[in-house]
N, C-alpha and C positions, 0 to 999 in steps of 0.2 A: 428221929423216927422216919421223917419224910425222906431223908437221904437213904436210909436203909431200904425203905419201900421202893424208891426209885431205882436203887441198885439191883434189887431182886427182879424188878420189872425189866430192866435193861438186860440182865443175864438171861431171863426167860425169852425175850425177843431174839437175842443172839443165838439161842439154842433152836429156835423154830426154823423149819425148812421154808424155803421159798417155793411158791406154787405158780405154775404157768399154764397157759392154754395152748395145746398143741393140735387140737382137732375141733372142727365145727361141722354140724349137720343141721339143716333147716328144711322143714316142710311147712309152708306158710301160704296164706291167701295171696301173697305177692310172688310166689315162686316155690318150686319144689326142690330147690337146692340153694346153697349159700350164695353162689354167684348171682343167680337170677333174683333171689330175694334182695340182695344188696343193691343190684342195679335198679330195680323198681322202687326200692325204698328211697334211694338218693334222687331218683327222678320224680318223686312225689306222686306216685300212682296209688289209686285206691283199689282195695281188694273187694269192695262191697258190690253185691248184685242180688237179684232175686233168689230166694231160697229154692233149691232143687232137691233137697233131701226128702222133703215131704210136701204135700199140698198145703200152702199157708193161707189159703183163701179165707178161712174163718179166724185168722189171727190178726191182731192189731198191727204187729210187725211182720212184714212179708219179705224181708231181706236179711242177709248176713254176709260175713266174709268167709266164704267156703274155700276149700282147696279147689284148684282148677286143674283138670287133666290128670288127676291122680287116680290110679287104679291099683289096688293092692295086689292084684294078680301079676303085676309087672315085677313085684319084689318078693312076694311070699307064695309058697305053694298053697293049694286049695285046702289041704288038711289044717295048716296053721291058721288060715283065714277063718275056717269053720270054728276053730277053738278059741278065737280071740275077738275082743271088741275092737272097734276102730281106734280107740285111744291107744291100745297096745300095739296095733299095727303101725300107727304113726310113730310110736316110740321106737319100734324095731327098725323102721326105715331110717329115721333121723340118726339113731345111734350107729347104724351101719355106715352111714355117710361120714360121721365124725371119726369113727375108728379107722376107716380107710384113709381119710384125710390126714390122720395123725401119723400114719406109717408104722404103727405099733405092730409087732409080731408077737402075739401072746404065747405062741408055742415056745418062744425063747425066754419066757418070763416065769417066775414063780407065780402060780395061779392065785395064791393067797395075797399077793402084793397088789392086786387090782380089784377094786370094788365097784358097785353100782348103787347110786342113790338117785332115784327117779321119782318125780312127783306128778300128781294130777289132782285137781280140785274135786272132780266129780267121779272119776273112774268110769266104769262101764255103763253109763247112763242109757245108751241106746239098747244094749242087751237087756237091762232091767225093764225098760219100757216095753220092748217087744215080748219078753217072756210073760210079763203080767197081763198084757193084752191077750196072749194065747191062752193063759190060764183062765181068764174071765170069760172067754168065748169057747172053751174046750169041752163044754158039757159037764157030765157028772164025774169024769175022771181027771184029776189035776195033771197037767202035763208040763213038765219043765225039762229043759235040756240038761244032760249030765254035766255040761260045761258051764251051766248058769253061774254057780258060785265063783269058780276061778276066773270067769270072764269079767265079772263086775268088780272084783276087789282091786283096790288101788295099787297094791304092792306087786301085782302080777307082772306088770311091765318090767320092773326091776328084776324080778325073778327070771323072766324069759330072756332078757338080755344076757344075764349071767349064764344061763343054760346054753344059749346059742354059742357063746365064745369061751365057755369053760372058766369063767371068772369066779374064784372062790373066796374073795375077800369080803369085806364089809358090804352088806346088801340089805337095803330096806327102802321104804317109800316115805315121802314127806307129804303132809296135807296141811296147808295153812291158807286155804282159799286162794285168792289171787296173788298171794306172795309165795305160793308153793314152790315154784322152781328156783326162786332166789334162795329159799331156805335150803333146797337140795344142793345148790352150788356152794352155799356157805358151809354146810356140813362137810361136803367133800373137801373144800378148802381147809377146814380145820383139821380133819383127820390126816391129811397129807402133811400139813405143817407141824403137826404133833408127832410125826414119824410113824403113824399107824398104817400107812399105805403108800405106794409109789404112784399109783394111777387110779383115777376114777372116771367112769362114764357117768355123766350127770346131766340133768335137764328136766324137762317136763313135757307132757302131751295132754291134749284135750280134744274131745269130739262131742261138743255140746249143741250142735245144730240138730236138735231133736224137738219133737212136739212138746215134751214135758219141760225141757230146759227153756225153750223160747217162750212157752206159755207161762212158766213160773216167773221168769224174770220180767215178762211183760206185765203180769198181774201186779208186780211191785212197782210198776211204772219206771223201771230201770232202763228199758230199751228205747231207742229212738223210734219214732213212727213216721219218719220222713220217707214214706213209701214212693213218693213221686220222684225222688232224687237220691237213691241210696248212696251214690259215691260222695255226696256232700253231707251225709248224715252224721258221720263221726267228726265233730268239730270242737275239740278241746279248747277251752278258754274263750270261745266265741259266745257272745251274748245270746245267740239264738240256739244254743245247744239244747237238746231235749232228751239226752240219754245215750247209752253206749250202743255199739254195734257188735253183735256176737261174732267171734272168730273161732277158727279151729286149726289144729296143726300140732307141730312139735318142734322143739329146739334141743339140740344135744351139744354138749361140750366135753372135750377130754381135758381133764385137769391132771397135771403131772408135776412131780417133784422136780425142781429146776435142774439139779445136778444130774438126775436120771435122764432128763430130756437133753441136756447138753452133751452128755456122754454118748448118746446114740445119734447125735447130730440132727435132732428134730427141728422142724420149722416151729417157731414160737410166735404166736399172734400177739400175746400180751401177758402181763403178770396180774394175778389176782392180788391186789394190794391190801384189801381189808374188807370187813363186812360187819354188819350189826343187825340186831332185831330188837324191836320194842313193841309195846302194846298200847293202844289208845285208851283201853279201859273206859269206854264211853258209851257205845251203842252197838246193837247187834249188826247193823248194816251201814250206818253212817260213820263218816270219819269225824275225828275231833274237829270242831269248828275253827279252832285256832291252830290246828295242825301240830299239836304239842308232841305227839308220838312220832310223827314224821320228822319233825325238827330234831328231836333227840336221836332218832335212828341215824339220820345223816351225819350228825355231829359225832356220834360214837363210831360210825364207820370210818370217818376221816381220822379219828384218834387211833383206831385200830390199825389203819394204814400208815400211821406216822406222817400224815400229810396235813398241810394247812389249807384253809378255805381258799386262799388265792391260787393254790395249785390246780384246782379243778377247772378244766377247760370246757367240758361238756356234761350236761345233766339230762339223762333220759328220764323224764317224769312219768309217773303212773297215770296221770290225767286221762280219765276214761271218757270224758265228754258228758259228765253228769253235772247238774247245777250246783250241788253242794261240794262234791269231792274236789273238783278242779280248783275252786277258790281256797279251800282249806290247805291244799298242797302248795298253792302259790304263796299263801301266807307263811308257810313253813320255810319255803325257799328264800323268801325275802328276809325273814328273820335270821336265817343262818348266814346268807351271803351278803346281805346289806344292799344298799341301792347303788353301789359303785362297783359291783362285781363284774368280772370279765367272763363269767361262766355263760355259755350259750345253752339255752333250754329248748328241748323239742319233745313233742308228744307223738310218738310213732304209731300209737293206736288210731290216730286219725287216718292211717293207711291200712293197717293190719286188722283193725277191729280189736276187740278185747278177747284174748285167748284164755282167759281165766287162769287156771293153774299152769298153763304153758307160757303165759305172758312174760314172766321174768326171764326165761331161757331165750326167747326170741329177742327180747330187748337187751339182754346181755350180749347177744351176737351183734345186734345193731350198734351197741356201744363199742364193741371190739372192732367192728368194721370202721367206725368213725376214727379210731386210733390208726388203723392200718391205711385208710384212704385219705387221711387228713381232710376230712369233710364232716359236716354236721348235717344230719337229715332234717327235712323240714317238718313243720306242723302244717298240714294242709287244711283247707276249709276255714281258716281263721280270717274271716273278712271283716268282722266287727268285734274287736276285742272287748271283753267284759270290763267295764270301768272299775270293777271291784278288784282287779288284778293289781297288786301293789307295784309301785314304781321300782324299777331296777330288776324286774324279772324279765330277762332278755330272751324273749321267745323268737325262735327262728321260724318264720312263717312263709308259706308260699313256695319257696325254692330252697334247696340245700345251699350251704355256704362252704367255701374252702377255708379251712382253719387247721392249724397244727394242733392236734389233740394229743397231749401227753398223759392226761388223766381224765377218765370218764367215770361218772357215777350213774347207777341205775336204781331207780326206786320202784318198789312194788308194795301195794297195800291190799289187805283182804278183809272180807266180812269177818266179824268177830274182833276187829281192831288189830289185826296182825300187820306189822310193818317190817319189810325185809329190804335191806339196802346193801349193794355190793359195789366195790370200787375197783376199777381196772386201771393199769398204767402201762405205758410204753416201756419196752425193755430193750 
C-alpha cells in the first residue's frame, strides 16, 4: 500500500507544471521600485519616521513606515484616483511595474490564460474611515459616495488589475490577515502547476496608516511607542522590543509556467519550489507559544518542494518585533532546523515595518533578491538579543552578509492563527 501511494504521489508530481517568477514590482517604505527597495534593504536602512498622513498628536504611537515621495497622480489619472482607495492605487502601481518587468505582451496571449490573485488584510480602511466621519457630521441627510462600496472591498484591486490589462482568467482576493499575500502567491502557484493558467499577477497591498488602524492596533498594545527614536523602534528578537511598526505599500510578482516563460525567452528570477498553510488553532491574536503551527507549516512547505532541511540557505522570518510572537517563531525555527543548521535568518520588518496583508509579497521579493544578489539582508536594531532565543537560530544582524543562496523560505503568520510559508529556489 505504501509503495502504491508513493507511486501515485510520484506520478502526480511528475504531471505538475513548474512555476517561475518573471516579474517583480515594489512600492515600499524603503523605495518605490524593486531596485531602490533592494538597495536600501541590503544597506540596512529603516523606513520609519513621524506620521504625516494625519495629526498623530493624541496617539500613543506617532510614527510609521510610510511611503516616501509617492504621488498617485504620477501613475494614475484623477478619475481613477477618485474611484479608488490608496490600497488599490498601490496595487495598480506595483502590478504595472511587475508586468513591465516581465516583458509579457498580453495582446499576444489568450486572455483566459492569465489571472489575478491579489490580497489585502484590511482593504479600503481609509475610505471607510473618511465616509463614516462624513456621515456622522453630515446633518440630517446621510451622505455616502457612490464609490464607497467598491472602494472598500478587498477584491476590487484584483478586479481593477484584470480590467486594466484585459486579463480574463481566474480572479479573486485572498484575506488571511498578515499571511494574506503569501496565501495569494501560494494559490497562484497551485493553479499554474495544476495546469489551470499560464500566468498570474499576484501579491498584496495595504494602506493602514490611518487613525482607525493606528488607534486600533495601539489599543491592543501591539505597536511600538518608541516615539523618540522611530528608526530604532522595530527591533525583532531584541530584549527591548515593544511592538511592531506599521508599514504601507504593495508587492507584486508575476508567476509563470516554466515552459511558457522559457519559450518566450523571459528573464527568470527564481522558481517557486513549494508552499504550505497551517493554523495555530490557539488564540485570536497570539501565536502558539511553542510555534507548533509555524513549525509544521515550514516542514510541509519543504516537503511540498521536495527539499531537505539542509537545503535552505536563507529564512525570512515573520518576526514583527512583538514580545511573544518573535520567541514562538524562533522556537519553531530551532525545532525544525536544529542547533547546527546553516540557515541564515533575518527579519526585514526591522526596516520595512509590518505591511500587514502586503508583508508576504514584500518579503517574497526580499527572498528572491537574496537569491539573485547572493546576499542575506540584515535584521537591524538587534543590539541586545533576547536570551529566550534558542541556540542555533543564526540571526544576521547589523549588516547584510554575502552568501550563495540557492533556497530561500519566507514565513508569514496572521491574526486568527493563519500560517503561510513559501519556498523559492535558484533556477
